C-alpha positions, 0 to 999 in steps of 0.5 A: 024435661027430656025435650030436644032443647036441654042445658046441662052442666060440666061438673066442677067437683070430681065425684059430685053428682050431675045437676040434671037437665032443663027441658024446653018447657021450663021443667027441671029433672034428674030422672028420679024425682019427676019434673019440677016446674021452675018458678017465675024469675029463675032462669034456666041457666040458674036452675041447671047451675043450682040443681045439683050443687044445692042438693049436695050442699044441703044434705052435706050440711044435714049429714054433718048435723050443722047447728047455728053458732058452729064454725064451718070450713068449706074446703075447695069453695070456688066450685058451685057446691062450695059456693052454695054450701057457704051461703047455706051455712051463713043462712043457717046462722054459722058462727064463722064460715071459713073457706079455702081457695086458690087466690085472693081474687076468689077469696074476695068473691067468696067473702061477697057471698058470706064467707068470714075468713079465707085460707089458701089451699093448704089451710094457711093465712087469715091470722084471725081465722078460727084454728079449729072447726065444728064442721068441714065440708070437703070437695077436694079430698087428696093427700092434704085431707088429713091436715084438715081432719086434724083441725076438727074441734072435739065432737067435730064432723067432717063430710067429704062430697068430692075428690077433686084432688084425688083420693086421701091417704090410705091411712087417714083413718088412723088419724081418727083413731089417734084422736079417739078421745075427741069423738070426731066423725068422718063421712062421705056423701053422695046425693045418689043416696037421697030419694028422688022426691026428697031431692026435688023438694030441696030443689023446689025450696032452693029455686024459690029462694034463688028466684027471690034473690035469697040464694045466689048462683054463680055461672062462670060461662055458658058454652056450646056443647062442642066446647066441652073439652075446653071447659073441662080443661079450664076446670082442670087448671083451676080457671073456673069459679062456679059452674060451666053450663053447656048448651046445644 
């Protein structure tokens, strides 16, 4: 970590945390938890891709108190946090894993990763999809957040991990109060609040899973650092599925 050769990622979710860096000696770190050796079979690109998204997805589901058998919606699932959250929900025994995304092609790729139902960005489509959700993991935010908040089941939990679509309506909290008798919960989550050693412990476990093929990473492209502006432009117009990794 911290040597002259470092890969880093361009984040695909506004408000998400940087993934960290990979050093020339095959260690991963984010400046807080100490260097983490990479297991055999895990490429540096995969480590950088999973290093940030895996932590956010893991602790977001933990914050939501996700339990086996529950119905999970991942809103904005084509980014690396969403892709990882889908797989963790499936692996955790979710009764259904519903995703929102922008195209049928992306929906097919998410189904290949374990999603059971695909909706468009507004939450429409999929006539057989559940009408309500026990857990929502949201990387989008934006003006439509309230529409998905309304679709929580009683005792449902909504965790916002990004604001790719902008800030939610200023009065969205009124929707929670209007649904007082349904005991809904809303929370934000940033991995900044997780102690460094805890982040690294989750990464170590997930890196091992990825090395053994039990957790998949999706790299949209590996680009030289001087193409960072172009990479951001592609993300802004929704052309990226997974992560873009930049190299010196």
